[in-house]
N, CA, C and O atoms as a GROMACS GRO file, in nm:
protein
  268
    1MET      N    1   0.456  -1.360   4.019
    1MET     CA    2   0.569  -1.332   3.932
    1MET      C    3   0.569  -1.372   3.783
    1MET      O    4   0.601  -1.301   3.688
    2LEU      N    5   0.522  -1.512   3.784
    2LEU     CA    6   0.525  -1.567   3.647
    2LEU      C    7   0.429  -1.489   3.563
    2LEU      O    8   0.454  -1.461   3.446
    3HIS      N    9   0.313  -1.452   3.628
    3HIS     CA   10   0.205  -1.373   3.542
    3HIS      C   11   0.268  -1.237   3.499
    3HIS      O   12   0.229  -1.189   3.393
    4ASP      N   13   0.365  -1.168   3.575
    4ASP     CA   14   0.412  -1.050   3.544
    4ASP      C   15   0.502  -1.068   3.412
    4ASP      O   16   0.502  -0.997   3.311
    5ALA      N   17   0.577  -1.179   3.440
    5ALA     CA   18   0.673  -1.215   3.333
    5ALA      C   19   0.600  -1.254   3.200
    5ALA      O   20   0.654  -1.218   3.094
    6MET      N   21   0.488  -1.321   3.196
    6MET     CA   22   0.397  -1.346   3.076
    6MET      C   23   0.361  -1.218   3.010
    6MET      O   24   0.385  -1.199   2.890
    7ARG      N   25   0.304  -1.128   3.087
    7ARG     CA   26   0.268  -0.992   3.056
    7ARG      C   27   0.376  -0.918   2.999
    7ARG      O   28   0.357  -0.856   2.894
    8TYR      N   29   0.494  -0.919   3.058
    8TYR     CA   30   0.614  -0.855   2.980
    8TYR      C   31   0.654  -0.902   2.859
    8TYR      O   32   0.701  -0.825   2.775
    9GLN      N   33   0.640  -1.039   2.837
    9GLN     CA   34   0.668  -1.111   2.711
    9GLN      C   35   0.561  -1.057   2.613
    9GLN      O   36   0.599  -1.016   2.503
   10ALA      N   37   0.440  -1.055   2.643
   10ALA     CA   38   0.330  -1.016   2.550
   10ALA      C   39   0.348  -0.860   2.506
   10ALA      O   40   0.319  -0.820   2.393
   11THR      N   41   0.396  -0.783   2.602
   11THR     CA   42   0.418  -0.637   2.548
   11THR      C   43   0.545  -0.621   2.462
   11THR      O   44   0.553  -0.527   2.382
   12LEU      N   45   0.646  -0.714   2.479
   12LEU     CA   46   0.768  -0.723   2.378
   12LEU      C   47   0.726  -0.778   2.255
   12LEU      O   48   0.782  -0.739   2.153
   13LYS      N   49   0.626  -0.868   2.248
   13LYS     CA   50   0.578  -0.926   2.122
   13LYS      C   51   0.491  -0.814   2.042
   13LYS      O   52   0.490  -0.800   1.920
   14GLY      N   53   0.418  -0.738   2.136
   14GLY     CA   54   0.331  -0.632   2.069
   14GLY      C   55   0.419  -0.521   2.007
   14GLY      O   56   0.381  -0.460   1.907
   15LYS      N   57   0.536  -0.496   2.069
   15LYS     CA   58   0.628  -0.386   2.022
   15LYS      C   59   0.684  -0.427   1.877
   15LYS      O   60   0.688  -0.347   1.784
   16SER      N   61   0.724  -0.552   1.867
   16SER     CA   62   0.774  -0.610   1.740
   16SER      C   63   0.684  -0.609   1.627
   16SER      O   64   0.719  -0.584   1.512
   17GLN      N   65   0.550  -0.640   1.667
   17GLN     CA   66   0.435  -0.630   1.561
   17GLN      C   67   0.407  -0.493   1.523
   17GLN      O   68   0.369  -0.466   1.409
   18ALA      N   69   0.426  -0.394   1.624
   18ALA     CA   70   0.398  -0.255   1.588
   18ALA      C   71   0.518  -0.211   1.513
   18ALA      O   72   0.496  -0.116   1.438
   19LYS      N   73   0.636  -0.253   1.514
   19LYS     CA   74   0.742  -0.202   1.426
   19LYS      C   75   0.722  -0.262   1.290
   19LYS      O   76   0.761  -0.196   1.193
   20GLN      N   77   0.666  -0.381   1.272
   20GLN     CA   78   0.651  -0.437   1.145
   20GLN      C   79   0.537  -0.360   1.067
   20GLN      O   80   0.547  -0.336   0.946
   21LYS      N   81   0.432  -0.326   1.141
   21LYS     CA   82   0.326  -0.243   1.087
   21LYS      C   83   0.378  -0.104   1.047
   21LYS      O   84   0.336  -0.052   0.944
   22LEU      N   85   0.464  -0.046   1.122
   22LEU     CA   86   0.516   0.077   1.093
   22LEU      C   87   0.602   0.085   0.968
   22LEU      O   88   0.617   0.189   0.904
   23LYS      N   89   0.659  -0.034   0.938
   23LYS     CA   90   0.745  -0.041   0.806
   23LYS      C   91   0.648  -0.041   0.670
   23LYS      O   92   0.682   0.003   0.560
   24SER      N   93   0.531  -0.095   0.701
   24SER     CA   94   0.448  -0.104   0.578
   24SER      C   95   0.348   0.017   0.575
   24SER      O   96   0.268   0.026   0.482
   25ALA      N   97   0.351   0.111   0.676
   25ALA     CA   98   0.247   0.229   0.668
   25ALA      C   99   0.286   0.316   0.574
   25ALA      O  100   0.402   0.324   0.534
   26LYS      N  101   0.180   0.392   0.528
   26LYS     CA  102   0.212   0.497   0.437
   26LYS      C  103   0.272   0.618   0.509
   26LYS      O  104   0.239   0.649   0.623
   27PRO      N  105   0.360   0.683   0.439
   27PRO     CA  106   0.441   0.805   0.496
   27PRO      C  107   0.323   0.910   0.535
   27PRO      O  108   0.217   0.921   0.474
   28MET      N  109   0.361   0.980   0.645
   28MET     CA  110   0.281   1.095   0.677
   28MET      C  111   0.288   1.209   0.588
   28MET      O  112   0.393   1.242   0.532
   29MET      N  113   0.164   1.278   0.571
   29MET     CA  114   0.167   1.394   0.482
   29MET      C  115   0.152   1.526   0.557
   29MET      O  116   0.069   1.550   0.644
   30LYS      N  117   0.243   1.606   0.511
   30LYS     CA  118   0.215   1.745   0.579
   30LYS      C  119   0.096   1.834   0.518
   30LYS      O  120   0.056   1.828   0.402
   31PRO      N  121   0.047   1.915   0.616
   31PRO     CA  122  -0.070   1.996   0.568
   31PRO      C  123  -0.040   2.063   0.446
   31PRO      O  124   0.067   2.122   0.430
   32GLY      N  125  -0.139   2.055   0.346
   32GLY     CA  126  -0.101   2.141   0.227
   32GLY      C  127  -0.027   2.059   0.117
   32GLY      O  128  -0.014   2.106   0.003
   33ALA      N  129   0.019   1.940   0.151
   33ALA     CA  130   0.096   1.868   0.063
   33ALA      C  131   0.007   1.821  -0.046
   33ALA      O  132  -0.114   1.810  -0.026
   34LYS      N  133   0.068   1.788  -0.175
   34LYS     CA  134  -0.006   1.728  -0.270
   34LYS      C  135  -0.055   1.587  -0.242
   34LYS      O  136   0.016   1.501  -0.190
   35LYS      N  137  -0.181   1.570  -0.279
   35LYS     CA  138  -0.237   1.440  -0.246
   35LYS      C  139  -0.189   1.334  -0.339
   35LYS      O  140  -0.168   1.358  -0.458
   36GLN      N  141  -0.170   1.212  -0.286
   36GLN     CA  142  -0.127   1.095  -0.355
   36GLN      C  143  -0.232   1.037  -0.450
   36GLN      O  144  -0.347   1.024  -0.407
   37PRO      N  145  -0.203   1.002  -0.572
   37PRO     CA  146  -0.311   0.951  -0.651
   37PRO      C  147  -0.376   0.824  -0.592
   37PRO      O  148  -0.309   0.736  -0.537
   38THR      N  149  -0.517   0.819  -0.607
   38THR     CA  150  -0.579   0.712  -0.554
   38THR      C  151  -0.536   0.578  -0.631
   38THR      O  152  -0.471   0.576  -0.736
   39SER      N  153  -0.582   0.473  -0.564
   39SER     CA  154  -0.547   0.326  -0.627
   39SER      C  155  -0.587   0.321  -0.759
   39SER      O  156  -0.510   0.279  -0.846
   40ASN      N  157  -0.715   0.366  -0.788
   40ASN     CA  158  -0.774   0.360  -0.927
   40ASN      C  159  -0.693   0.430  -1.032
   40ASN      O  160  -0.665   0.379  -1.140
   41ALA      N  161  -0.658   0.549  -0.994
   41ALA     CA  162  -0.563   0.635  -1.074
   41ALA      C  163  -0.422   0.555  -1.100
   41ALA      O  164  -0.372   0.557  -1.212
   42LYS      N  165  -0.371   0.495  -1.006
   42LYS     CA  166  -0.250   0.421  -1.022
   42LYS      C  167  -0.266   0.313  -1.119
   42LYS      O  168  -0.189   0.308  -1.215
   43VAL      N  169  -0.362   0.223  -1.103
   43VAL     CA  170  -0.402   0.110  -1.182
   43VAL      C  171  -0.415   0.155  -1.338
   43VAL      O  172  -0.365   0.098  -1.435
   44ARG      N  173  -0.502   0.285  -1.337
   44ARG     CA  174  -0.525   0.328  -1.482
   44ARG      C  175  -0.391   0.366  -1.547
   44ARG      O  176  -0.367   0.338  -1.664
   45SER      N  177  -0.301   0.432  -1.465
   45SER     CA  178  -0.183   0.481  -1.534
   45SER      C  179  -0.078   0.363  -1.563
   45SER      O  180   0.004   0.374  -1.654
   46ARG      N  181  -0.086   0.250  -1.481
   46ARG     CA  182  -0.014   0.137  -1.520
   46ARG      C  183  -0.066   0.066  -1.655
   46ARG      O  184   0.013   0.018  -1.736
   47GLN      N  185  -0.192   0.063  -1.670
   47GLN     CA  186  -0.259   0.017  -1.785
   47GLN      C  187  -0.209   0.084  -1.886
   47GLN      O  188  -0.149   0.026  -1.976
   48LYS      N  189  -0.230   0.225  -1.886
   48LYS     CA  190  -0.185   0.316  -2.003
   48LYS      C  191  -0.046   0.278  -2.029
   48LYS      O  192  -0.015   0.256  -2.146
   49ALA      N  193   0.035   0.269  -1.946
   49ALA     CA  194   0.180   0.236  -1.983
   49ALA      C  195   0.203   0.104  -2.047
   49ALA      O  196   0.276   0.093  -2.145
   50LYS      N  197   0.136   0.000  -1.989
   50LYS     CA  198   0.133  -0.123  -2.061
   50LYS      C  199   0.088  -0.124  -2.203
   50LYS      O  200   0.143  -0.188  -2.293
   51LEU      N  201  -0.024  -0.042  -2.216
   51LEU     CA  202  -0.083  -0.034  -2.346
   51LEU      C  203   0.022   0.043  -2.456
   51LEU      O  204   0.032   0.011  -2.575
   52ARG      N  205   0.092   0.145  -2.392
   52ARG     CA  206   0.184   0.203  -2.470
   52ARG      C  207   0.305   0.117  -2.517
   52ARG      O  208   0.359   0.139  -2.625
   53ASP      N  209   0.346   0.021  -2.433
   53ASP     CA  210   0.452  -0.061  -2.449
   53ASP      C  211   0.423  -0.166  -2.544
   53ASP      O  212   0.499  -0.197  -2.636
   54SER      N  213   0.303  -0.224  -2.517
   54SER     CA  214   0.263  -0.360  -2.607
   54SER      C  215   0.199  -0.325  -2.717
   54SER      O  216   0.228  -0.381  -2.823
   55GLY      N  217   0.099  -0.222  -2.714
   55GLY     CA  218   0.011  -0.198  -2.826
   55GLY      C  219  -0.088  -0.306  -2.852
   55GLY      O  220  -0.135  -0.319  -2.965
   56SER      N  221  -0.120  -0.376  -2.765
   56SER     CA  222  -0.198  -0.502  -2.805
   56SER      C  223  -0.355  -0.455  -2.775
   56SER      O  224  -0.386  -0.366  -2.696
   57ILE      N  225  -0.439  -0.526  -2.848
   57ILE     CA  226  -0.583  -0.500  -2.831
   57ILE      C  227  -0.633  -0.532  -2.694
   57ILE      O  228  -0.711  -0.457  -2.635
   58ASP      N  229  -0.588  -0.646  -2.641
   58ASP     CA  230  -0.614  -0.696  -2.511
   58ASP      C  231  -0.591  -0.581  -2.398
   58ASP      O  232  -0.675  -0.558  -2.311
   59ASP      N  233  -0.481  -0.520  -2.408
   59ASP     CA  234  -0.449  -0.415  -2.307
   59ASP      C  235  -0.537  -0.300  -2.325
   59ASP      O  236  -0.583  -0.237  -2.230
   60ALA      N  237  -0.561  -0.274  -2.448
   60ALA     CA  238  -0.670  -0.150  -2.477
   60ALA      C  239  -0.807  -0.190  -2.410
   60ALA      O  240  -0.865  -0.109  -2.338
   61LEU      N  241  -0.854  -0.304  -2.434
   61LEU     CA  242  -0.980  -0.352  -2.378
   61LEU      C  243  -0.980  -0.348  -2.243
   61LEU      O  244  -1.085  -0.317  -2.187
   62GLY      N  245  -0.882  -0.373  -2.180
   62GLY     CA  246  -0.855  -0.389  -2.032
   62GLY      C  247  -0.874  -0.244  -1.981
   62GLY      O  248  -0.942  -0.216  -1.882
   63LEU      N  249  -0.806  -0.151  -2.062
   63LEU     CA  250  -0.814  -0.001  -2.013
   63LEU      C  251  -0.944   0.063  -2.023
   63LEU      O  252  -0.988   0.142  -1.939
   64ILE      N  253  -1.005   0.026  -2.130
   64ILE     CA  254  -1.136   0.069  -2.166
   64ILE      C  255  -1.250   0.000  -2.061
   64ILE      O  256  -1.338   0.072  -2.016
   65LEU      N  257  -1.244  -0.117  -2.030
   65LEU     CA  258  -1.337  -0.180  -1.936
   65LEU      C  259  -1.316  -0.138  -1.802
   65LEU      O  260  -1.410  -0.147  -1.722
   66ASN      N  261  -1.198  -0.091  -1.763
   66ASN     CA  262  -1.181  -0.069  -1.626
   66ASN      C  263  -1.209   0.074  -1.595
   66ASN      O  264  -1.199   0.110  -1.478
   67SER      N  265  -1.241   0.158  -1.685
   67SER     CA  266  -1.266   0.303  -1.672
   67SER      C  267  -1.427   0.313  -1.642
   67SER      O  268  -1.481   0.422  -1.626
   0.00000   0.00000   0.00000
């Protein structure tokens, strides 16, 4: 009986971990939906925006070296 109680507690713990993973998961995409930009594209767009705002040479070099 104690073994069953231990297994039940383990399943409850697993459910809470699954809920936490679900919160951080990417949203499901429908077929034919536009693709999300890749992480490299996101980084590049952030660097471009940072360069536009600051106009510094360091930001320009970071953008050039990252490509």
